[in-house]
PAFIRO-571607 format. One record per atom (N, C-alpha, C, O): x, y negated, z negated. Coordinates in pm, whole numbers, plus 50000, padded with zeros to 5 digits. Each point is the difference from the previous one (the first is absolute). Layout:
XYZ...
***
This chain:
519280452875709498904992449940500494993549871500755006149923498834981750054500424992549882498764995549921499104993650055500885009849817498844997149914500474992749876501015003649939498244986050023500254992749876498825002349907498854998150038501455006149839498985002049898500214989749890501104998849946497874993850021500054990149893499215005349882498835003550014501814997149870499355005149879500535013649963499635010050062501224990649835500585012749956499235005749882500595005849908498084992550094499165006849902499835014550040500785005250079498205001349866499835014350024499725003150147500575009450056498554982750007499655002750140501204997350091500345008350084500304980149899501134996350085501175009449986500615004050099499714999749777501145009049977499725013850056500875006050063497934999249914499665013250052500065000150153500495009550060499004980050001500014999150146501434999150052500345006450099500494985549835501394998650043500745013449993500775003450090499005004249803500635013149986499515009550110500785007650057497934991849970499415008750103500594997250137500345009250074499804977949959500474996250132501515001150015500525000950111500204999049776501475000150008500545013050058501145000550045498045010249953500475012750057499845000550151500485009350066498844980449990499844999250144501164992050061500794993949928499295006350203501024992350070499504985750017499814995250112499984998049774499434986649997500864991349910500465004449895499754983350146500754990549919499034993349903499134992350041501035010649829499084995249898500684989549913501125002049952498204986750026500454989749906498904997849898498834998750036501545000949836499054998349891500334987349922501124998549951497924992550040500214986949936499124998849876498825003650003501764991549888499234997349878500684988849923501204997850012498014995349908500544988949922500855004649883500824992449949498995020150007500705004849880500975011250032499635010050063501614988349895501045009950023499685013149928500305010850052499104988449829499745012249923499015009350072500025012149977499124982350109499095008550076500735007250113499655011350036501354982150019500755005950111500965010749951500275009950068500274987849810500895009849939501115004450092500664991750064499555021549943501065005650085499425007250121500555009950047498314984950004499355006550114500925001050121500035010250068500724979049958500875000050118501115010349989500525004750101499864998949775501055010049981499475014250020500735008950043497994993149926499425013450006499205002950126499725011650031499924977750041499205001650122500594991750113500724990349976498965013750145500554993050117499144987750030499204999950094501004989849824499274987550020500784988449939500885001949916498774986150129500634987749951499064993249901498824998550028501714997549857499184992649903500544985849986501204997550014497884993249957500394986049986499084993249900498785002150002501804989849911499224991949908499624987050072500854993050054497845004049944499554987850068498534997549978499275008649951500314979550084498614995849986499215004050126500394996350110498515011449874499235004750116499444988850087499745002150119500084986049825499424988950079501044989250031499644988950039501635014449944501074990550034500415001750146500395011050040499524978450038500425000650140501475003750008500405008050085500414986349827501445002850000500265014849973500795006350070498544999349827500265014049963499505009750106500625010350025498254986450038499495008750105500894999750124500235010350064500284978049967500964999250112501275007649966500595006850085499834992049791501265006149957499945015350007501005006650026497804999049951499885014650004499725005150142499945012050024499914978550071499895003850141498605002150050499755009250078499304982249878498615001950039499784997850150499105006050058501714985550004499844997350143500225012650083501095005749999497884998550073500125011750087499785013349932500085010450065499644989849804499775012949934498715006250055499044993050033500945020249976498865006950061498774999949911498874999450050501335001149820498864999849907500434993449870501035003449942498164987050015500224993149873498865003949906498834997650030501525008449856499005005249906500144992849868501075000249939497864993550014500034993449870499005006849907498794999550022501755007149873499165007849909500304996649854500045008849915500174978250057500124995849861498625001249935499015002150070500914996649797498685001049935499104987950026498835000149960501694989550108499274987550014499524998050144500824998350091497885001849928499414999050133500444987350073500405000550116499514988049816500344987250064501454999950046500324995250109500565010149808501425000750035500215008950122500794996650089498515014649916500145009250113499544993550131500665001150103498204992449891499464993850121500884988450046500244998350120500234993749785500884988850035501305005150061500484994650100500095015849839501265005750052499825004950143500884998150084497985008349944499755005250135499814988650100500475001050114498864988549846499814988650090501344993550035500244996450115500625002249784501334994250024500825009450089500664995650094499295017549875500765009750079499564999850145500845000650090497874998649933499484999350137500544987750072500405000750116499594988049814500494987450060501505000650028500504993450090500225014849830501455001150017500415010950098501195002150024497835004950034500345009450106499805014649971500445008450079498914995349810499695014149975498975004850103499054992950030501145019150022499125005050105498625004249947498984997550065501005008949818498735003849937500114997749850501085000849943497784996449994500004997849855498915008249935498985003350061501255000049811499015007249920500024994649859501074998749940497764998050006499894994549865499115008849913498955004750043501494997449834499165006649900499064989549941500444989149962498275014150030499014990349954499165006049888500085012049972499114979649964499055004949901498644993050014499274998549902500434997350220498704993850030499335008350109500424999950115498535007349847499365009250094499414992750120499905005850109499714981749873499414992350110500944999150119499554999750115501744999949859500984998750109500025012250091500454999250114499085012249835500035012450079498795001650092499985009050085499034982449900498815001350082500364998550149500804991350035498625016950051500364999950143499914986350066500814996750086498204995549874499844986850063501124990249967500124989650063500705013949836501094991049962501355004150059500984992649987499085019050076501275005150051500644990650102501194996949990498034998650107500544991350105500504986849942501014994550045498285000449856500394987549934501415001149941500834991150018499425019949910501315001649937501095002750104501134995549983498555011850122500995002650105500424987050068501174998250034497894992849986500324987150061500934991849910500794991950049499115010449821500864993049905501415006049995500954993649953499185018750095501295006749993500045011449900501075005349970497764998449976499895011449909499425011750078498795000750023502075008650018499575010950087499285011249925499065006050053501374996749825499445011249925499814995949854500834992949944498075011749997499724997849859499745013549935499365008750059501154993049820499795012849931499624997249856500584991449933498435016050020499474998749864500045014049938499025007350009502104996449927500165013849950498905004449904499605011650001499914979149917498955003749905498715004250069499315009049952500374984650160498815003850075500185013950061499085008149999502114994750053500275013150056499875010949893499465010850026501054986349853499895009649890498555001949959499575011249972499664977950024498575000949966499265008650100499135007849962501204990950166499365008250103500265014949975499125008350022502084994949932500325013949972499225005249880499585011649998500214979949902499205004049884498575003150042499435010149959500014981250123498635002250049499885013450072499085007849974501864994850115499975012450078500175012149910499355010350019501534988449881500265011149909498785003549916499755011749972499494978249987498805002649921498875006050085499195007849951500774988550175498955005250087500285014550044499085007650027502184996049979500395013750038500775006049882501195002850010498114999149880500675002349871500565014049980500735002249904498955007550184500585013249984501415000950057500685010249988499764978950073501374999250052500824990649913499464991649928501855009950079500884990449934500144987550085500174989049947499775012750183500204988750091499325003350132499995011550044499444978350019499295002050126500294988250091499974988549957500325014550168500384989650094499355002750135500085011150052499264978750005499455001250135501144997950100500714990049994499455019250097501034999150103499364997250135498905004750029501804987750053499554997750137498544995250003499185005150076500534985049839498654994149991498945010449969498874999250048501505010649869499045009949953499865012550084499215008749967501554992350142499925012150083500555012249925499565011350023501384986349887500545010549913500114994449859500024987949979500055021249923500114996049861501245006449939500335011550031500374980949883501065005849919499455001949860499514990549939500575021650010499485003249867501125006049917500625009950041499644984349843501025005349908499255005949881499264993049931500955019950046499195007349902500905008149907500955006550045498754992949827500685008549901499315013650000498805001049977501975009550049499425013450015499955006949864501015001349931497805003250032499825007449876499905015050028499995004350116499935003549779500035014650013498825005950073500065011450045498854981049967498795005150067500084999350153499105004850068501954989249985500104998350145500215013550070500745008549951498604993350162500095012450076501375002350061500375011350031500394977949985501255001150076501225002749912501115001350052498714999649817501135002149909500785012650038499425010750016501894987749999500885011450027500005004950142500715009650032498514984150055499935004550140501054992950084500044987750004500815020050062501064994050081499424994150128498925003950045501804986850012499544993750124500105009650118499334998150101501495012349886500135009950107498895010549995499875008250091499314991549801498985010449982498824998650095499255009550020500584978750039498884997550090498794994049933499024996950067501025001449801498854994649928499694985650039498884995349983502124997850069499814985950036499704998150149500014988850050499725022050020499764999050144498564996650035499575001950114499674993249789498594996750022499824987350082498924997750055502114994049953499914987850079499094989449940499594990850070500105010249800499114990549934500774988549934499554988650000501615014649944500884989949941501435005250009500235011850026500714979249953501415003750012500784994549881499954988049973500765020649957500854995749889501354995850058500745008350053499564978949937501244994950060501154999149899501164998950039498525001649832501054999449899499475005049866498795000349976502145003749940499695004549864500944992749905501214999650022498244994549873500834994149895499995009449880498955002249939502215003350027500125009449888501034994649904501174998650034498394998349845500854992849904500474987150067499174991650035502135006649983500484987750063500475002350143500634991250059499085020549996500455003450135498864999050100498915005149977501364988150136499044999650109500415010450104501114999450054498005010149974500305011350088499224998550131498784998249998501935002550114499335001250130499835015050024501005006850026497784998649968499825014549996500385007150130499724995150110500925016349874500325009150109499265013249975499265001349902500955008550185499245012549993500085007249867498995005449954502184994749983500185007649877499494992649876499875006049893499844981350120499534992149886498555003449967499265004950086500354992349790498615002049958499624989049903500864992949947497855005750030499494990049906499845006549863499435010949989501084982649907499915005249865499144990949913499764988550034499785016949854499174992249909500754987549953501205000549972498084988450021500524986849959500834993150107500564989349976499545016650143500614992850112499104988350039498795000549983501844989050071499264989350064500115002750150501105000150054497775002050013500055002850143499534987850078499074993149960501595004450152499704988850090499365005750125500655007050077498074990249942499245006150108499514989650099499574989149962500515014350167499394992050106498765007650046500045012050024498844980549987498725006850022499044991050075499904988249966499405016850136498894992350057498904998349894499815008849916499474980250089499024997149896498965010949985499575003049889500025003050222498935010049995500435012949930499155008349966502164993550012500485012349937500404998149853500535009249939499214979050006500474997349864499315008649895500625003649900498124999950121499295008749904500615014050000500175006149894500164998950224500675013150010501324999649924500325009249924500464980250098501304998849933499824999249848500755006349926498274986050028499764998649857499735013549935500555003149894498635005050170499685013149946501235009250001500245007449904500534992150204501225008150009500994996549889500695008849947499364978550016500944995449899499445001049858500664996149904498135009050084499435002549869499584987649924500004999949877499644989550195499634987549935498484998350000499325004150095500164990049799498564997749991499704985250013500814991549964497995005550088499574986150014499544994749865499375007249922500954980350051499534993749876499524985950033500694992450067498135004349886499504986550021500584990849894499995003249881500504985450163500544990049906499024988449991499724993250099499785004849780499074988849976500544990049899499784988050012500945017049886500484991449892501524998950005500715009949982499784977950043501434997750016500474989549898499384989549985501715013649946500624990449909501334995550059500855008250033499334978749980501284994150039500724995249874499424993049918501835010750069500864994949893500914989550063500955003350071498764983949903500724989050063499124993150101499285006550076500774980349924499134992450087500724991150099499554989050029501575015950023500784991950094499324999650137498865004450014501844990350085499424998450133499635013450063499025000850074501755009649898499685013150056498655004749946499145004450076500694994749792498745004249938498844991450051498925005250030501314981949981498954990850042499505003450141498805000550024502155001850068499625003150139499315013550009498975001350067501575008949865499405013350006498625000049936499065005850055500814987749831498714999649930498964992650082498835003850001501584985650066499074992350084499415008750110498814999250030502025009350031499555008650108499155011749950499155005250074501074999049800499355012149950498784997349912499255009249970500564978249988499024997349893498565002850043499145001649913500584999150216498655003250045499785015150015498875004450023502215003349966499915014650012500165007049866499455010849980501304983049929500365006549875499824990349883499944987950019499975017749861499944991949879501434996949957500765008949962499604978450044501384995949976500134993249865499214991249964501805013149960500354993649874501484996550005500835008550031499524979049938501404995650003500414995849859499384991349940501675015150008500544996749869501274991650019500985004750057498994982949897501114990650018500184992049870499044994549946502205004950005500244993349872500194984950010499934992949900500305002050222500154985750020498614993550012499285002650097500364989149806498664994249996499734991050121498915000150057502104992249982499824990950114499755007950128499164996250082501565014749934499815008450118498615006649998499385001950105500145001349776498655005849988498954990250051499025004050063501184983349908499074989850047499974999550152498944999050061502255001850000500105000150147499315012450057499284999250099500955012249837499405012550048498484999749992499325005050089500164988949806498554999049986499384992450115498885002950043501864987450007499514992050113500205007350133499124999850086502045006749930500345006350128499335013650020499705003850114500065003549777499425013450010498755000449912500005006449895498944986850148498834998149912499275012949963499365000749895500745009550189499275012449971500785009649911499515010749965501714985449997500825008549914499874995449855499724988349972500505021049935500014996949858501444997149960500875008650013499384979349939501374995849964500175000949849499214994149925501805013150030500275002049859501324993249964501045003650057498954987049853501224993349954500595008149884499654998049884501265011150151500615008949900501275006050058500294998450118500455008649798501245006550042499705014450041499705008449915500384994450213499665013250052500995010949964499735011850024501414984549918500965010349955499665005149860500655009349951498354984649984499565004049866498985011450015498954998250062501365013349881499145011750014498614997549942499005004950053500934987649838498704997149940499144991750095498795001950008501854988750064499284991950098499465008850111498844998650041501995010550009499555008850108498825008649957499055001850076501015003449801498885008249951498734991649984498905004350034501284983749914498864991249979499334996150132498794998050006502035001050100499474996050131499575011950086499704998450118500285013449821499425011650068500925006950098499555004550105501744996549862500935006650091499605014550025500245005350109499155001149791499605014150014498895001950103499785011150048499524978149986498925001050098500404994750138499194999950093502064995749921500464994450127500295011150101500525010649964499154986750160500355009450108501394997250056500655008950055499804978649930501324996250052500594989049912499274991949942502055008050050500734990049922501134994750087500805007850053499284978949962500994993850088500854990349918499484990149948501825012650040500904991649920500864991550092500845005250074498964981649921500704990950091500574987949925499974988950052500545013249828500674989049930501374997950063500405007450090500324982449862501344997550056501075008649934501194998050024498415011549893500945009049934499815014250052498965006149978502054999250090499945013750050499835009949886499225009550010501514988249879499945009149886498605000449941499465010749972499944977450009498654999449944499005007050090499095006849952501064991650179499085006350095500105015349995498995007050001502244998049992500215014549994499395005849873499275009950005501054984049882499525005549873498494998449985499345008449938500114980850117498544998249994499305010950081498975005249957501594998350159499425010850080500125013549930499085008250006502044994049926500155012349921498925000849892499415010549976500354978049958498984999549897498625002750059499205007449942500524986750174498715002250066499805014850033498915005349985502175001250060499925014450028499645007849874499225009550005501354986449882499705006849872498544998549963499425008949937499994979950101498584997849971499095006950103498784999249989501815007450109499225007750095499694993050131499185005050078501454983649949499764992950127500675008050111501195003049992498065000350112500525008750106500864992450100500985005550049498674982049982500714992350102500714988249935499354991349943501975008550065500774988849946500944994750108500535007550081499654979349919500864993250096500904990549924499514992349917501785008150108500964991249931500814992250101500525005650097499594981449880500934991950077501365001249932500154995949884500835009550186501345002149944500984992450088500405004850106499984983349848500864991550082501485003349985500804996450086499575010349807501385004449982500195013050078499485010549960501264988850150500155011750087500625011949927499725011550033501144985749867500655010849927499015008049916500275011449963498574982650007499015006749917499065009050079499295008149941500694990550190499035007450081500165015249987499005006849980502224998850030500135014549981499505004549863499365010549989500924981749907499515003549866498484999949996499385009049944500034980650117498544998950002499375012050070498995005349955501624999050154499495011750072500155012649916499115008549998502034992549934500235011849915499025000949885499685011049954499844977649998499034999849892498595002750049499085001249920500754999750213498715003350060498934989849962498905003649958501444983550057499054989749958499004996550110499094992049976501055013750141499074996950108500664992050111501165002350032498104988450025500504992150113500944989149951499704992849904501455006050162501004989949967500094989950114500145003950116499784983349852500114989350099501244991749974500424998249886500184996850221501134990849989499904989950113500175003450116499554984149849499764990150105501264996150076499924994950111501265007649831501244997250073500145009150121500344995550109499385017449871500135009250113498924997450104500235001850120498604993849836498934996750094500424988050086499855000250122500684989549812500444988050073501165003350093500054995350114500885012749837501175003650081499585007750125500574998050107498455010849879499505007650115499444990750106500255001850119498994988349838499414990450093501084992250075499924998250121501084997249805501064991950061500895008650089500404995850108499925016249844500885008950076499435003250137500745001450098497944999749909499335003050126500334989650107500075003350118500134984249841500264989350096501365001350066500264993750103500625014449839501375000650048500265011650095501095001250057497915007349960500195011850082499674997350146499464989550036500875020050047499784999050143498524998650033499155003649918500544991250199498614997950040499235013150014498774999950009501935011549992499315012850008499295003349869499175009149996501134983549896499425002949869498724992049981500004987750010498935019449962498704993649975499854996449852499434989649967501075019049944499834997349858500955008449917500405011050041499964983849841500845007249904499324999249864499584989249958500325022149974499385000349868501005006149902500315011950007500184979849902500945004849898499215007249891498974995149955501535016550002499315008049899500724998849867501165003949987498144990549914500614997749869500505012849937501055000149935498215010950085500315012349928501085008650067500325010749950500234984850160501045007750069500944990450072499614989050039501625015449979500954992250079499705002750146500785006350071498074988849973499545003750134499044989650055499494991449927500275009650203499094990950068499095008250092500355010950045498484983449981499165004850109500104989550110499684988349978500785015850140500234990750109499115003650119499885011750036499504978150023499185001950119500784994950121500244988050014500155021350074500794996750119499135001150126499145008850010501104982350084499425001450134500955008150087501204997450003498255012550068500805007650096499964992750135498934997850057502254998549994500084992850127500205009850116500365011649982499404983350135500265007650123501475003850005500874991549983499415021550040501365005350013500814999449871501215002150004498164995149882500765000349874500325014549964499325009250045501714992749876500485013449966498925008549933499985012150018499134981649907498985007449926499025007050095499325009549960500604985950165499065006050097500655010950086499335006050084501964996849896500725009150089499815014849966500145008650087499544994349787499905014049957498835001849904499474990349945500145022250036499045003049895500634997049864501224999449987497934998649913500494995749868501075009449946500994995449943498845017750075500955009449941501404998950063500975004649940499144989450177501294999150068500594985850000500944997250074498514994049844500444986050004501294997249922500634989650020499765019449893501214998149920499924987049918500934991949997497945006449938499814988449912500905001249878500435011049966499874977949968500765000849875499315009349900498775000449995502015006849927499435009549904499144993149895499135006249940501134981150038499254992849897498844992150060499614989549949499835015850161498854993850066499025011050040500395011350029498334985149972498955009650033498854992550067499464990649943500165013750177498874993750068498705005649944499795012149998499344978949955498755004349939498875001150099499205009349994500724981050098498895000150095500194989450105500954992249995498145007550100500034989850105498594994550018499025006449963500914981750093498724994350039500034998350152500844992850053498235013950015499934999650145498564996550040499055007049964500804982150110498664995350040499114998149878498835003749999501784990449895499294996649876499595012249917499244998649905501245013250131499685012149924501225004849924501085001450057498745001149812501085005349918500175014950023499045007649992502204996650038500285014050032501205004449916501034993349999498855018049932501135005549927500955006850099499585004850105501704995549860500975006150090500465013649945499865002849881500675005350207500735012249962501195001250093500264991050080500455019949911501215001550079499774999750150500914996650076497885006949967499715000750143499454986850056499764999050120500064991049794499434987350046500964992850094501204999049972498274995850137500784991950094499534985449986498844996950029502034994549927499684985849986500154993350136500945002850073498114988449960500044993350130500054984849980499694995049892500704997950214500074985449995498634994349960498975004350050501054985949860498774993949953499525005549867499154993949934501375017850025499615005549871500544991249887501094994450011498145004649881500484993949877500365011449907499155008149963502124992649999500545011749930500254996549854500694990249970498775017849939500164997849856501105009149948499915012250009501154981549937501185007549954500244997349852500034988549957500135022149967500454998949860501515001850000500505009650059500234981649877501465001350002500624993649878499414991149938501785013350029500804993249898500354986150053500164998150121499954992449788500164986050040501214997750090499944991850091501155015349885501244997050071500055005550142500974997450072498015010249972500075005650135499094992750100499885004250115499484984849842499104992950092500764995350124499515001650112501654992649868500784995250115500385011550094500014998250122500305013349822500335011650083498795004550082500135004450114498694994649825498785004050071499664990650115499415004350099500974983149890499644990250102500475004250139499344997050099501795009749908500555003750132499105009950073500065000950123499115006749804499095009450064498844993050070499345005850086500434981549876498814993050049500324988550094499084993550051502205003749973500364988650085499865003550147500264991650087
***
């Protein structure tokens, strides 16, 4: 497979690094040499300086016949133009990063496909969707609907009040069949639990659960329900705008943004929200705007450092739910160690979406998890595939993979060692990122 990525910004570079570990021929094009740096020396990919909309440069990098052409520069028009040219020059599929929500509407999909734009991605909208979900299910750090809601992935920070603290997986305490812990994040280590392992205080546990059992799981994990009514956003970018628009009829929204011109736009786009033209990193401003009475605080400025420290400040004022957009991947472990709450990274969200397109047809969906070097993958079990030959305990799956559940006849079912997977099942697997290709052979 041959893939061309245009734009060596944060999204393009992260995606190129992610894909370079696969058996894929990757080429990365950007107008500036300083963005490309020494990527070709450190990763298995080709870099080239060139203009994304130059016919000559696109031909020179080999766009004709490439399996996927991805344009993720910061400029929507440039991305769309590059994809149109690439399509005309023989690229098999194209994907453009955009910043116009109208283009994502279902009625416009066929129009863009006819033009030669096969896929459109708006990372800020994907991040906003995660913020909305996180505020609605606020006792978790992260919540994801799997298999169209047949199963749920819940990531929860375990406190000392949890009933399961210190209980080994071999003890039988988890044999209730209500939820399944597929992984544990302890400090910076992601653990696929075995019989001798146990859950300890301050662990982050990754649970797969049918929706009807979520209350049981919440009680087992020692978490309490909290209603969120008052939300403060620090930063008024597109992520905040989209999330606030969706939430403003359910919650009282206040957006603190220091750019006056952007405040004017927000007043028009989010009419039910209170827009404050001030610096949200100023503690006096936060106190004046009632941070002590907020149920949730969401920091989405373009500065990872400012977002982290603002969430720390919000915690000091007693805010229970905090969410930080942390675009610098190196800062994510630090942010988790500081216990600032939910951490978002739109690069990993975008990469997960794109990566899904490159996998075998047996894959229904891939969800990249910001807080772990891991993915949740939804596989289809085919007739006579290896996954259907034995019970789960005898499958000899990679050690860094764990089956969480299956969907059979639209019903979410948790698995155990005695479960027999059959053709037609949709299988939910938690795994380290590098073993996805190894797992594919079980489902072919």
